[in-house]
N, CA and C atoms of all chains as a GROMACS GRO file, in nm:
protein
  612
    1MET      N    1   0.072  -0.137  -0.018
    1MET     CA    2   0.003   0.005   0.009
    1MET      C    3   0.130   0.162   0.007
    2GLU      N    4   0.048   0.207  -0.046
    2GLU     CA    5   0.072   0.363  -0.125
    2GLU      C    6   0.125   0.428   0.023
    3ILE      N    7   0.201   0.473   0.085
    3ILE     CA    8   0.165   0.616   0.218
    3ILE      C    9   0.133   0.687   0.184
    4GLY      N   10   0.055   0.764   0.112
    4GLY     CA   11  -0.047   0.838   0.017
    4GLY      C   12  -0.132   0.726   0.087
    5GLU      N   13  -0.176   0.619  -0.007
    5GLU     CA   14  -0.295   0.557   0.051
    5GLU      C   15  -0.347   0.516   0.208
    6PHE      N   16  -0.241   0.520   0.234
    6PHE     CA   17  -0.295   0.453   0.350
    6PHE      C   18  -0.291   0.585   0.434
    7GLN      N   19  -0.233   0.708   0.448
    7GLN     CA   20  -0.264   0.822   0.421
    7GLN      C   21  -0.449   0.862   0.459
    8ARG      N   22  -0.523   0.855   0.360
    8ARG     CA   23  -0.575   0.857   0.320
    8ARG      C   24  -0.724   0.805   0.344
    9ARG      N   25  -0.672   0.627   0.397
    9ARG     CA   26  -0.722   0.520   0.483
    9ARG      C   27  -0.744   0.557   0.619
   10LEU      N   28  -0.684   0.585   0.709
   10LEU     CA   29  -0.667   0.630   0.802
   10LEU      C   30  -0.778   0.784   0.837
   11ARG      N   31  -0.758   0.880   0.738
   11ARG     CA   32  -0.773   1.023   0.719
   11ARG      C   33  -0.969   0.981   0.701
   12ASP      N   34  -0.965   0.895   0.653
   12ASP     CA   35  -1.154   0.871   0.602
   12ASP      C   36  -1.174   0.756   0.714
   13CYS      N   37  -1.078   0.668   0.830
   13CYS     CA   38  -1.140   0.617   0.963
   13CYS      C   39  -1.178   0.700   1.016
   14TYR      N   40  -1.055   0.772   1.072
   14TYR     CA   41  -1.037   0.855   1.174
   14TYR      C   42  -1.055   1.026   1.173
   15GLU      N   43  -1.031   1.119   1.053
   15GLU     CA   44  -1.011   1.226   1.083
   15GLU      C   45  -1.100   1.287   1.164
   16ALA      N   46  -1.245   1.226   1.141
   16ALA     CA   47  -1.331   1.350   1.226
   16ALA      C   48  -1.358   1.361   1.369
   17ARG      N   49  -1.314   1.194   1.394
   17ARG     CA   50  -1.272   1.185   1.553
   17ARG      C   51  -1.142   1.293   1.622
   18ASP      N   52  -1.054   1.223   1.483
   18ASP     CA   53  -0.921   1.279   1.542
   18ASP      C   54  -0.930   1.475   1.518
   19ARG      N   55  -0.994   1.519   1.463
   19ARG     CA   56  -1.001   1.718   1.526
   19ARG      C   57  -1.042   1.698   1.582
   20THR      N   58  -1.178   1.631   1.634
   20THR     CA   59  -1.304   1.671   1.753
   20THR      C   60  -1.205   1.619   1.889
   21ARG      N   61  -1.072   1.605   1.926
   21ARG     CA   62  -1.005   1.591   2.038
   21ARG      C   63  -0.895   1.676   1.951
   22GLY      N   64  -0.846   1.654   1.877
   22GLY     CA   65  -0.749   1.794   1.890
   22GLY      C   66  -0.652   1.730   1.890
   23ARG      N   67  -0.569   1.836   1.778
   23ARG     CA   68  -0.446   1.820   1.695
   23ARG      C   69  -0.313   1.766   1.863
   24ASP      N   70  -0.343   1.838   2.001
   24ASP     CA   71  -0.253   1.839   2.124
   24ASP      C   72  -0.244   1.709   2.188
   25ALA      N   73  -0.372   1.666   2.176
   25ALA     CA   74  -0.428   1.559   2.246
   25ALA      C   75  -0.398   1.436   2.184
   26THR      N   76  -0.412   1.410   1.994
   26THR     CA   77  -0.348   1.307   1.925
   26THR      C   78  -0.245   1.317   1.956
   27PHE      N   79  -0.171   1.429   1.945
   27PHE     CA   80  -0.012   1.443   1.972
   27PHE      C   81   0.026   1.322   2.096
   28ALA      N   82  -0.073   1.325   2.191
   28ALA     CA   83  -0.083   1.258   2.315
   28ALA      C   84  -0.094   1.121   2.284
   29TRP      N   85  -0.201   1.093   2.275
   29TRP     CA   86  -0.245   0.954   2.247
   29TRP      C   87  -0.121   0.887   2.124
   30PHE      N   88  -0.065   0.944   2.048
   30PHE     CA   89   0.093   0.901   1.998
   30PHE      C   90   0.163   0.892   2.022
   31VAL      N   91   0.237   0.976   2.113
   31VAL     CA   92   0.369   0.972   2.237
   31VAL      C   93   0.253   0.783   2.294
   32GLU      N   94   0.177   0.797   2.351
   32GLU     CA   95   0.138   0.720   2.424
   32GLU      C   96   0.194   0.585   2.348
   33GLU      N   97   0.163   0.554   2.249
   33GLU     CA   98   0.204   0.420   2.184
   33GLU      C   99   0.324   0.428   2.156
   34VAL      N  100   0.360   0.522   2.164
   34VAL     CA  101   0.563   0.500   2.162
   34VAL      C  102   0.550   0.446   2.253
   35GLY      N  103   0.545   0.483   2.393
   35GLY     CA  104   0.567   0.381   2.472
   35GLY      C  105   0.484   0.236   2.505
   36GLU      N  106   0.360   0.196   2.486
   36GLU     CA  107   0.330   0.100   2.436
   36GLU      C  108   0.438  -0.021   2.300
   37LEU      N  109   0.455   0.088   2.213
   37LEU     CA  110   0.590   0.028   2.161
   37LEU      C  111   0.731   0.031   2.228
   38SER      N  112   0.738   0.058   2.281
   38SER     CA  113   0.894   0.074   2.386
   38SER      C  114   0.899  -0.054   2.407
   39ARG      N  115   0.749  -0.130   2.500
   39ARG     CA  116   0.755  -0.204   2.626
   39ARG      C  117   0.728  -0.336   2.528
   40ALA      N  118   0.650  -0.323   2.335
   40ALA     CA  119   0.634  -0.391   2.316
   40ALA      C  120   0.822  -0.509   2.289
   41LEU      N  121   0.889  -0.406   2.215
   41LEU     CA  122   1.068  -0.398   2.115
   41LEU      C  123   1.146  -0.465   2.312
   42ARG      N  124   1.131  -0.420   2.389
   42ARG     CA  125   1.136  -0.517   2.491
   42ARG      C  126   1.063  -0.665   2.519
   43SER      N  127   0.997  -0.662   2.522
   43SER     CA  128   0.947  -0.826   2.600
   43SER      C  129   0.980  -0.950   2.414
   44GLY      N  130   0.986  -0.833   2.334
   44GLY     CA  131   1.035  -0.991   2.225
   44GLY      C  132   0.935  -1.039   2.196
   45ASN      N  133   0.808  -1.009   2.205
   45ASN     CA  134   0.689  -1.070   2.087
   45ASN      C  135   0.693  -1.053   2.019
   46ARG      N  136   0.650  -1.101   1.908
   46ARG     CA  137   0.624  -1.088   1.757
   46ARG      C  138   0.528  -0.974   1.740
   47ALA      N  139   0.394  -1.065   1.701
   47ALA     CA  140   0.325  -1.007   1.723
   47ALA      C  141   0.274  -0.932   1.784
   48GLN      N  142   0.361  -0.879   1.945
   48GLN     CA  143   0.329  -0.718   1.951
   48GLN      C  144   0.388  -0.653   1.880
   49MET      N  145   0.504  -0.679   1.885
   49MET     CA  146   0.571  -0.596   1.781
   49MET      C  147   0.519  -0.487   1.631
   50GLU      N  148   0.460  -0.635   1.614
   50GLU     CA  149   0.401  -0.580   1.513
   50GLU      C  150   0.280  -0.512   1.462
   51HIS      N  151   0.187  -0.530   1.571
   51HIS     CA  152   0.097  -0.481   1.612
   51HIS      C  153   0.103  -0.307   1.707
   52GLU      N  154   0.229  -0.343   1.768
   52GLU     CA  155   0.224  -0.144   1.846
   52GLU      C  156   0.327  -0.109   1.734
   53PHE      N  157   0.469  -0.124   1.615
   53PHE     CA  158   0.439  -0.092   1.511
   53PHE      C  159   0.311  -0.021   1.452
   54SER      N  160   0.219  -0.078   1.352
   54SER     CA  161   0.123  -0.047   1.338
   54SER      C  162   0.094   0.088   1.365
   55ASP      N  163  -0.004   0.010   1.519
   55ASP     CA  164  -0.048   0.130   1.555
   55ASP      C  165   0.068   0.254   1.617
   56ALA      N  166   0.182   0.287   1.611
   56ALA     CA  167   0.225   0.453   1.619
   56ALA      C  168   0.265   0.409   1.494
   57MET      N  169   0.218   0.406   1.316
   57MET     CA  170   0.261   0.414   1.251
   57MET      C  171   0.127   0.467   1.216
   58ALA      N  172   0.011   0.443   1.269
   58ALA     CA  173  -0.181   0.483   1.207
   58ALA      C  174  -0.163   0.619   1.301
   59TRP      N  175  -0.084   0.673   1.420
   59TRP     CA  176  -0.129   0.764   1.523
   59TRP      C  177  -0.039   0.944   1.433
   60LEU      N  178   0.075   0.822   1.404
   60LEU     CA  179   0.155   0.905   1.366
   60LEU      C  180   0.146   0.984   1.244
   61VAL      N  181   0.061   0.908   1.109
   61VAL     CA  182  -0.013   0.924   0.962
   61VAL      C  183  -0.068   1.010   1.010
   62SER      N  184  -0.224   0.949   1.136
   62SER     CA  185  -0.324   1.070   1.139
   62SER      C  186  -0.261   1.209   1.258
   63LEU      N  187  -0.229   1.229   1.268
   63LEU     CA  188  -0.125   1.360   1.334
   63LEU      C  189  -0.073   1.401   1.198
   64ALA      N  190  -0.022   1.337   1.104
   64ALA     CA  191   0.000   1.422   0.992
   64ALA      C  192  -0.099   1.472   0.920
   65THR      N  193  -0.255   1.377   0.900
   65THR     CA  194  -0.297   1.435   0.822
   65THR      C  195  -0.392   1.591   0.892
   66LEU      N  196  -0.414   1.591   1.058
   66LEU     CA  197  -0.478   1.684   1.108
   66LEU      C  198  -0.332   1.834   1.103
   67ALA      N  199  -0.219   1.755   1.101
   67ALA     CA  200  -0.137   1.868   1.028
   67ALA      C  201  -0.153   1.914   0.909
   68ASP      N  202  -0.228   1.891   0.829
   68ASP     CA  203  -0.247   1.954   0.658
   68ASP      C  204  -0.105   1.904   0.604
   69ILE      N  205  -0.043   1.778   0.637
   69ILE     CA  206   0.111   1.739   0.558
   69ILE      C  207   0.052   1.593   0.530
   70ASP      N  208   0.122   1.641   0.372
   70ASP     CA  209   0.103   1.534   0.254
   70ASP      C  210   0.264   1.391   0.294
   71LEU      N  211   0.208   1.308   0.371
   71LEU     CA  212   0.321   1.218   0.419
   71LEU      C  213   0.410   1.167   0.294
   72GLU      N  214   0.294   1.150   0.164
   72GLU     CA  215   0.393   1.109   0.021
   72GLU      C  216   0.524   1.195  -0.007
   73LYS      N  217   0.481   1.328  -0.031
   73LYS     CA  218   0.552   1.440  -0.060
   73LYS      C  219   0.634   1.407   0.067
   74ALA      N  220   0.587   1.465   0.162
   74ALA     CA  221   0.703   1.449   0.280
   74ALA      C  222   0.818   1.336   0.249
   75CYS      N  223   0.799   1.198   0.277
   75CYS     CA  224   0.849   1.090   0.243
   75CYS      C  225   0.955   1.068   0.159
   76SER      N  226   0.951   1.136   0.063
   76SER     CA  227   1.021   1.165  -0.044
   76SER      C  228   1.124   1.165  -0.051
   77ARG      N  229   1.209   1.267   0.023
   77ARG     CA  230   1.294   1.312   0.099
   77ARG      C  231   1.443   1.201   0.095
   78TYR      N  232   1.352   1.070   0.136
   78TYR     CA  233   1.462   0.987   0.210
   78TYR      C  234   1.402   0.899   0.059
   79ALA      N  235   1.326   0.931  -0.075
   79ALA     CA  236   1.367   0.804  -0.204
   79ALA      C  237   1.472   0.743  -0.240
   80GLU      N  238   1.558   0.873  -0.272
   80GLU     CA  239   1.680   0.877  -0.328
   80GLU      C  240   1.818   0.887  -0.240
   81GLY      N  241   1.799   0.788  -0.121
   81GLY     CA  242   1.905   0.780  -0.043
   81GLY      C  243   1.912   0.867   0.074
   82CYS      N  244   2.044   0.857   0.098
   82CYS     CA  245   2.000   0.984   0.224
   82CYS      C  246   2.020   1.112   0.158
   83PRO      N  247   1.877   1.201   0.225
   83PRO     CA  248   1.854   1.318   0.227
   83PRO      C  249   2.021   1.442   0.201
   84ARG      N  250   2.119   1.381   0.339
   84ARG     CA  251   2.300   1.464   0.311
   84ARG      C  252   2.320   1.411   0.214
   85CYS      N  253   2.385   1.307   0.222
   85CYS     CA  254   2.523   1.257   0.148
   85CYS      C  255   2.488   1.180   0.006
   86SER      N  256   2.327   1.176   0.001
   86SER     CA  257   2.280   1.114  -0.131
   86SER      C  258   2.313   1.004  -0.187
   87GLU      N  259   2.390   0.944  -0.058
   87GLU     CA  260   2.442   0.819  -0.100
   87GLU      C  261   2.359   0.708  -0.021
   88THR      N  262   2.364   0.563  -0.110
   88THR     CA  263   2.255   0.398  -0.123
   88THR      C  264   2.415   0.350  -0.108
   89PRO      N  265   2.481   0.286   0.041
   89PRO     CA  266   2.406   0.318   0.168
   89PRO      C  267   2.475   0.439   0.268
   90CYS      N  268   2.382   0.538   0.274
   90CYS     CA  269   2.477   0.675   0.378
   90CYS      C  270   2.653   0.655   0.366
   91ALA      N  271   2.677   0.775   0.330
   91ALA     CA  272   2.815   0.744   0.395
   91ALA      C  273   2.858   0.833   0.488
   92CYS      N  274   2.817   0.965   0.604
   92CYS     CA  275   2.768   1.045   0.591
   92CYS      C  276   2.866   0.992   0.748
   93PRO      N  277   3.002   1.123   0.844
   93PRO     CA  278   3.009   1.070   0.935
   93PRO      C  279   2.921   0.999   1.055
   94MET      N  280   2.925   0.884   1.106
   94MET     CA  281   2.912   0.809   1.190
   94MET      C  282   2.791   0.895   1.330
   95ASP      N  283   2.853   1.011   1.316
   95ASP     CA  284   2.764   1.122   1.463
   95ASP      C  285   2.728   1.269   1.384
   96ARG      N  286   2.744   1.220   1.258
   96ARG     CA  287   2.608   1.330   1.172
   96ARG      C  288   2.582   1.282   1.029
   97SER      N  289   2.506   1.286   1.050
   97SER     CA  290   2.395   1.253   0.901
   97SER      C  291   2.261   1.306   0.882
   98ALA      N  292   2.201   1.349   0.795
   98ALA     CA  293   2.086   1.391   0.801
   98ALA      C  294   1.988   1.344   0.943
   99ARG      N  295   2.015   1.240   0.944
   99ARG     CA  296   1.899   1.247   1.071
   99ARG      C  297   1.962   1.236   1.184
  100PHE      N  298   2.102   1.298   1.223
  100PHE     CA  299   2.125   1.308   1.343
  100PHE      C  300   2.121   1.394   1.409
  101ASP      N  301   2.133   1.528   1.293
  101ASP     CA  302   2.141   1.645   1.328
  101ASP      C  303   2.058   1.768   1.307
  102ASP      N  304   1.898   1.699   1.241
  102ASP     CA  305   1.821   1.818   1.212
  102ASP      C  306   1.702   1.743   1.172
  103MET      N  307   0.533   0.604  -0.297
  103MET     CA  308   0.572   0.458  -0.251
  103MET      C  309   0.470   0.387  -0.111
  104GLU      N  310   0.507   0.260  -0.207
  104GLU     CA  311   0.466   0.183  -0.109
  104GLU      C  312   0.572   0.208  -0.005
  105ILE      N  313   0.480   0.148   0.150
  105ILE     CA  314   0.510   0.130   0.265
  105ILE      C  315   0.642   0.073   0.234
  106GLY      N  316   0.637  -0.044   0.181
  106GLY     CA  317   0.728  -0.205   0.189
  106GLY      C  318   0.875  -0.119   0.141
  107GLU      N  319   0.824  -0.069  -0.014
  107GLU     CA  320   0.952  -0.005  -0.033
  107GLU      C  321   1.054   0.108   0.024
  108PHE      N  322   0.897   0.246   0.129
  108PHE     CA  323   1.053   0.293   0.160
  108PHE      C  324   1.112   0.227   0.260
  109GLN      N  325   1.034   0.121   0.301
  109GLN     CA  326   1.179   0.015   0.459
  109GLN      C  327   1.273   0.007   0.379
  110ARG      N  328   1.191  -0.063   0.254
  110ARG     CA  329   1.342  -0.144   0.144
  110ARG      C  330   1.469  -0.031   0.146
  111ARG      N  331   1.416   0.106   0.107
  111ARG     CA  332   1.465   0.205   0.100
  111ARG      C  333   1.632   0.246   0.201
  112LEU      N  334   1.475   0.235   0.249
  112LEU     CA  335   1.567   0.252   0.428
  112LEU      C  336   1.714   0.188   0.468
  113ARG      N  337   1.620   0.074   0.462
  113ARG     CA  338   1.676  -0.047   0.530
  113ARG      C  339   1.833  -0.056   0.411
  114ASP      N  340   1.831  -0.039   0.304
  114ASP     CA  341   1.914  -0.007   0.190
  114ASP      C  342   2.054   0.090   0.283
  115CYS      N  343   1.960   0.235   0.259
  115CYS     CA  344   2.038   0.364   0.325
  115CYS      C  345   2.090   0.354   0.443
  116TYR      N  346   2.042   0.318   0.552
  116TYR     CA  347   2.086   0.314   0.681
  116TYR      C  348   2.104   0.140   0.786
  117GLU      N  349   2.039   0.067   0.730
  117GLU     CA  350   2.102  -0.048   0.811
  117GLU      C  351   2.194  -0.104   0.894
  118ALA      N  352   2.308  -0.045   0.786
  118ALA     CA  353   2.421  -0.151   0.884
  118ALA      C  354   2.514  -0.004   0.968
  119ARG      N  355   2.435   0.118   0.927
  119ARG     CA  356   2.444   0.138   1.099
  119ARG      C  357   2.364   0.206   1.182
  120ASP      N  358   2.282   0.151   1.116
  120ASP     CA  359   2.132   0.151   1.251
  120ASP      C  360   2.152  -0.025   1.302
  121ARG      N  361   2.217  -0.082   1.247
  121ARG     CA  362   2.228  -0.224   1.338
  121ARG      C  363   2.365  -0.173   1.443
  122THR      N  364   2.465  -0.107   1.354
  122THR     CA  365   2.597  -0.088   1.474
  122THR      C  366   2.589   0.038   1.579
  123ARG      N  367   2.470   0.090   1.597
  123ARG     CA  368   2.376   0.165   1.661
  123ARG      C  369   2.370   0.048   1.815
  124GLY      N  370   2.248  -0.019   1.694
  124GLY     CA  371   2.168  -0.111   1.855
  124GLY      C  372   2.066  -0.026   1.850
  125ARG      N  373   1.985  -0.111   1.872
  125ARG     CA  374   1.800  -0.071   1.897
  125ARG      C  375   1.801  -0.014   1.985
  126ASP      N  376   1.832  -0.041   2.108
  126ASP     CA  377   1.751   0.098   2.219
  126ASP      C  378   1.859   0.255   2.188
  127ALA      N  379   1.994   0.276   2.158
  127ALA     CA  380   2.034   0.418   2.047
  127ALA      C  381   1.877   0.428   1.966
  128THR      N  382   1.885   0.348   1.850
  128THR     CA  383   1.844   0.343   1.726
  128THR      C  384   1.641   0.407   1.846
  129PHE      N  385   1.590   0.349   1.939
  129PHE     CA  386   1.510   0.404   1.950
  129PHE      C  387   1.461   0.539   2.038
  130ALA      N  388   1.602   0.528   2.107
  130ALA     CA  389   1.630   0.687   2.116
  130ALA      C  390   1.711   0.822   2.045
  131TRP      N  391   1.712   0.782   1.988
  131TRP     CA  392   1.737   0.844   1.804
  131TRP      C  393   1.599   0.872   1.805
  132PHE      N  394   1.485   0.730   1.730
  132PHE     CA  395   1.339   0.762   1.754
  132PHE      C  396   1.337   0.917   1.826
  133VAL      N  397   1.365   0.860   1.954
  133VAL     CA  398   1.207   0.952   2.020
  133VAL      C  399   1.262   1.061   2.030
  134GLU      N  400   1.343   1.187   2.015
  134GLU     CA  401   1.486   1.240   2.032
  134GLU      C  402   1.361   1.327   1.866
  135GLU      N  403   1.344   1.285   1.754
  135GLU     CA  404   1.248   1.289   1.655
  135GLU      C  405   1.142   1.340   1.715
  136VAL      N  406   1.067   1.253   1.755
  136VAL     CA  407   0.904   1.256   1.780
  136VAL      C  408   0.935   1.389   1.892
  137GLY      N  409   1.027   1.401   1.978
  137GLY     CA  410   1.053   1.547   2.007
  137GLY      C  411   1.105   1.687   1.910
  138GLU      N  412   1.214   1.690   1.811
  138GLU     CA  413   1.158   1.806   1.709
  138GLU      C  414   1.020   1.761   1.646
  139LEU      N  415   0.944   1.683   1.617
  139LEU     CA  416   0.854   1.653   1.570
  139LEU      C  417   0.736   1.826   1.633
  140SER      N  418   0.716   1.754   1.789
  140SER     CA  419   0.655   1.894   1.843
  140SER      C  420   0.714   1.966   1.884
  141ARG      N  421   0.809   2.003   1.853
  141ARG     CA  422   0.856   2.122   1.838
  141ARG      C  423   0.781   2.210   1.712
  142ALA      N  424   0.826   2.141   1.615
  142ALA     CA  425   0.741   2.215   1.465
  142ALA      C  426   0.648   2.205   1.452
  143LEU      N  427   0.554   2.095   1.529
  143LEU     CA  428   0.387   2.201   1.501
  143LEU      C  429   0.351   2.215   1.607
  144ARG      N  430   0.468   2.290   1.711
  144ARG     CA  431   0.429   2.384   1.797
  144ARG      C  432   0.446   2.531   1.702
  145SER      N  433   0.599   2.531   1.638
  145SER     CA  434   0.613   2.657   1.537
  145SER      C  435   0.508   2.710   1.435
  146GLY      N  436   0.439   2.638   1.398
  146GLY     CA  437   0.318   2.616   1.292
  146GLY      C  438   0.420   2.613   1.143
  147ASN      N  439   0.521   2.628   1.120
  147ASN     CA  440   0.640   2.655   1.055
  147ASN      C  441   0.662   2.494   0.898
  148ARG      N  442   0.525   2.531   0.851
  148ARG     CA  443   0.546   2.421   0.772
  148ARG      C  444   0.641   2.292   0.690
  149ALA      N  445   0.744   2.408   0.581
  149ALA     CA  446   0.897   2.362   0.600
  149ALA      C  447   0.936   2.232   0.724
  150GLN      N  448   0.884   2.278   0.789
  150GLN     CA  449   0.968   2.217   0.933
  150GLN      C  450   0.903   2.082   0.970
  151MET      N  451   0.737   2.120   0.949
  151MET     CA  452   0.685   1.999   0.967
  151MET      C  453   0.710   1.904   0.949
  152GLU      N  454   0.685   1.926   0.776
  152GLU     CA  455   0.721   1.839   0.673
  152GLU      C  456   0.834   1.732   0.705
  153HIS      N  457   0.956   1.838   0.753
  153HIS     CA  458   1.109   1.787   0.773
  153HIS      C  459   1.072   1.644   0.873
  154GLU      N  460   1.001   1.705   0.995
  154GLU     CA  461   1.015   1.680   1.068
  154GLU      C  462   0.923   1.566   1.088
  155PHE      N  463   0.813   1.589   1.018
  155PHE     CA  464   0.701   1.461   1.002
  155PHE      C  465   0.785   1.337   0.933
  156SER      N  466   0.886   1.370   0.827
  156SER     CA  467   1.018   1.286   0.719
  156SER      C  468   1.067   1.180   0.869
  157ASP      N  469   1.141   1.305   0.884
  157ASP     CA  470   1.234   1.229   0.986
  157ASP      C  471   1.152   1.118   1.153
  158ALA      N  472   0.993   1.182   1.142
  158ALA     CA  473   1.027   1.102   1.280
  158ALA      C  474   0.973   0.973   1.190
  159MET      N  475   0.936   0.960   1.059
  159MET     CA  476   0.843   0.854   1.004
  159MET      C  477   0.980   0.706   0.914
  160ALA      N  478   1.091   0.782   0.881
  160ALA     CA  479   1.237   0.713   0.887
  160ALA      C  480   1.266   0.673   0.970
  161TRP      N  481   1.270   0.707   1.108
  161TRP     CA  482   1.320   0.665   1.196
  161TRP      C  483   1.281   0.570   1.270
  162LEU      N  484   1.124   0.529   1.235
  162LEU     CA  485   0.984   0.407   1.350
  162LEU      C  486   1.017   0.340   1.203
  163VAL      N  487   1.067   0.402   1.105
  163VAL     CA  488   1.062   0.196   0.964
  163VAL      C  489   1.170   0.208   0.981
  164SER      N  490   1.285   0.242   1.015
  164SER     CA  491   1.421   0.198   1.049
  164SER      C  492   1.410   0.134   1.164
  165LEU      N  493   1.357   0.174   1.272
  165LEU     CA  494   1.348   0.064   1.427
  165LEU      C  495   1.262  -0.064   1.396
  166ALA      N  496   1.154  -0.073   1.282
  166ALA     CA  497   1.142  -0.173   1.211
  166ALA      C  498   1.192  -0.265   1.160
  167THR      N  499   1.306  -0.248   1.096
  167THR     CA  500   1.362  -0.253   0.980
  167THR      C  501   1.422  -0.418   1.129
  168LEU      N  502   1.514  -0.248   1.244
  168LEU     CA  503   1.618  -0.343   1.350
  168LEU      C  504   1.539  -0.488   1.412
  169ALA      N  505   1.410  -0.484   1.415
  169ALA     CA  506   1.281  -0.549   1.480
  169ALA      C  507   1.269  -0.668   1.392
  170ASP      N  508   1.264  -0.678   1.330
  170ASP     CA  509   1.281  -0.758   1.182
  170ASP      C  510   1.092  -0.727   1.182
  171ILE      N  511   1.038  -0.636   1.158
  171ILE     CA  512   0.922  -0.619   1.185
  171ILE      C  513   0.878  -0.573   1.010
  172ASP      N  514   0.770  -0.635   0.908
  172ASP     CA  515   0.766  -0.639   0.762
  172ASP      C  516   0.659  -0.515   0.799
  173LEU      N  517   0.643  -0.368   0.800
  173LEU     CA  518   0.551  -0.229   0.830
  173LEU      C  519   0.409  -0.255   0.763
  174GLU      N  520   0.450  -0.303   0.603
  174GLU     CA  521   0.372  -0.315   0.463
  174GLU      C  522   0.310  -0.392   0.550
  175LYS      N  523   0.316  -0.530   0.553
  175LYS     CA  524   0.224  -0.658   0.690
  175LYS      C  525   0.179  -0.590   0.809
  176ALA      N  526   0.282  -0.574   0.871
  176ALA     CA  527   0.181  -0.488   1.035
  176ALA      C  528   0.093  -0.377   0.961
  177CYS      N  529   0.102  -0.310   0.898
  177CYS     CA  530  -0.031  -0.178   0.856
  177CYS      C  531  -0.104  -0.217   0.790
  178SER      N  532  -0.156  -0.365   0.730
  178SER     CA  533  -0.280  -0.368   0.694
  178SER      C  534  -0.375  -0.399   0.735
  179ARG      N  535  -0.349  -0.377   0.893
  179ARG     CA  536  -0.503  -0.443   0.988
  179ARG      C  537  -0.552  -0.321   0.980
  180TYR      N  538  -0.489  -0.154   0.862
  180TYR     CA  539  -0.557  -0.113   0.867
  180TYR      C  540  -0.638  -0.060   0.771
  181ALA      N  541  -0.626  -0.151   0.655
  181ALA     CA  542  -0.634  -0.137   0.586
  181ALA      C  543  -0.717  -0.148   0.507
  182GLU      N  544  -0.842  -0.190   0.582
  182GLU     CA  545  -0.985  -0.229   0.586
  182GLU      C  546  -1.092  -0.132   0.649
  183GLY      N  547  -1.049  -0.004   0.690
  183GLY     CA  548  -1.140   0.020   0.826
  183GLY      C  549  -1.046   0.000   0.943
  184CYS      N  550  -1.112   0.050   1.083
  184CYS     CA  551  -1.089   0.027   1.189
  184CYS      C  552  -1.119  -0.110   1.239
  185PRO      N  553  -0.939  -0.164   1.263
  185PRO     CA  554  -0.900  -0.289   1.358
  185PRO      C  555  -1.016  -0.339   1.389
  186ARG      N  556  -1.081  -0.214   1.546
  186ARG     CA  557  -1.182  -0.279   1.594
  186ARG      C  558  -1.328  -0.316   1.538
  187CYS      N  559  -1.411  -0.176   1.489
  187CYS     CA  560  -1.534  -0.156   1.476
  187CYS      C  561  -1.538  -0.220   1.310
  188SER      N  562  -1.444  -0.228   1.254
  188SER     CA  563  -1.399  -0.263   1.119
  188SER      C  564  -1.490  -0.130   0.990
  189GLU      N  565  -1.529  -0.032   1.031
  189GLU     CA  566  -1.604   0.025   1.034
  189GLU      C  567  -1.542   0.157   0.937
  190THR      N  568  -1.610   0.197   0.871
  190THR     CA  569  -1.512   0.397   0.782
  190THR      C  570  -1.578   0.442   0.743
  191PRO      N  571  -1.653   0.538   0.809
  191PRO     CA  572  -1.563   0.584   0.945
  191PRO      C  573  -1.555   0.496   1.058
  192CYS      N  574  -1.431   0.479   1.155
  192CYS     CA  575  -1.438   0.476   1.252
  192CYS      C  576  -1.583   0.490   1.357
  193ALA      N  577  -1.623   0.370   1.393
  193ALA     CA  578  -1.812   0.389   1.492
  193ALA      C  579  -1.727   0.378   1.619
  194CYS      N  580  -1.671   0.366   1.662
  194CYS     CA  581  -1.636   0.298   1.775
  194CYS      C  582  -1.652   0.405   1.894
  195PRO      N  583  -1.642   0.347   2.024
  195PRO     CA  584  -1.739   0.507   2.142
  195PRO      C  585  -1.609   0.603   2.147
  196MET      N  586  -1.658   0.692   2.147
  196MET     CA  587  -1.505   0.774   2.167
  196MET      C  588  -1.379   0.796   2.247
  197ASP      N  589  -1.463   0.692   2.352
  197ASP     CA  590  -1.336   0.694   2.456
  197ASP      C  591  -1.278   0.516   2.451
  198ARG      N  592  -1.266   0.461   2.349
  198ARG     CA  593  -1.288   0.394   2.334
  198ARG      C  594  -1.294   0.291   2.185
  199SER      N  595  -1.160   0.301   2.111
  199SER     CA  596  -1.110   0.231   1.972
  199SER      C  597  -1.005   0.165   1.939
  200ALA      N  598  -1.011   0.089   1.903
  200ALA     CA  599  -0.926  -0.002   1.808
  200ALA      C  600  -0.749   0.074   1.876
  201ARG      N  601  -0.767   0.200   1.879
  201ARG     CA  602  -0.636   0.262   1.930
  201ARG      C  603  -0.616   0.388   1.982
  202PHE      N  604  -0.727   0.308   2.126
  202PHE     CA  605  -0.648   0.364   2.191
  202PHE      C  606  -0.706   0.288   2.329
  203ASP      N  607  -0.758   0.168   2.348
  203ASP     CA  608  -0.662   0.097   2.456
  203ASP      C  609  -0.672  -0.018   2.448
  204ASP      N  610  -0.519  -0.035   2.318
  204ASP     CA  611  -0.433  -0.193   2.296
  204ASP      C  612  -0.356  -0.094   2.210
   0.00000   0.00000   0.00000
């Protein structure tokens, strides 16, 4: 499924209630899911990890919808290798890459 | 871009350094990006929000790779409406939905 299609399906499913809840409260729910993901990673339980990764993804995507961000477009900066060094694999110094310092 | 393709491209770009860093440290970097996303949301700056959403997505996807989770498969539970009530839009009670209590 394309990232944009995933965002559209979640929007159709949850946008109305997400807007009622509001952006700050939705961010708080997302962070709660990040906590659950942390617990799942520590458990090592595969089904639980898969479940919590999908929940964290879904809340992050829903939050982007509330902020009117097109994630397909946003993520395109990672489509052609590292956004900083333009290489695949990334050739940035280990302590400094596009994903490390901004 | 499909979710699976996004995960593959990030894996090709970052998996080696992510495995060197380790899962806990990569989780910590992801959470740092979540903090930057929070700040971007408060700033209201569209370019900054787009940037930070893509970074948070990229770190979450990289973390899934380290945990050997196929995100395309994991996210498929959201493909056909709410995983709890199976409706689009979600018809769960506002205080209890598939994304709220598990």
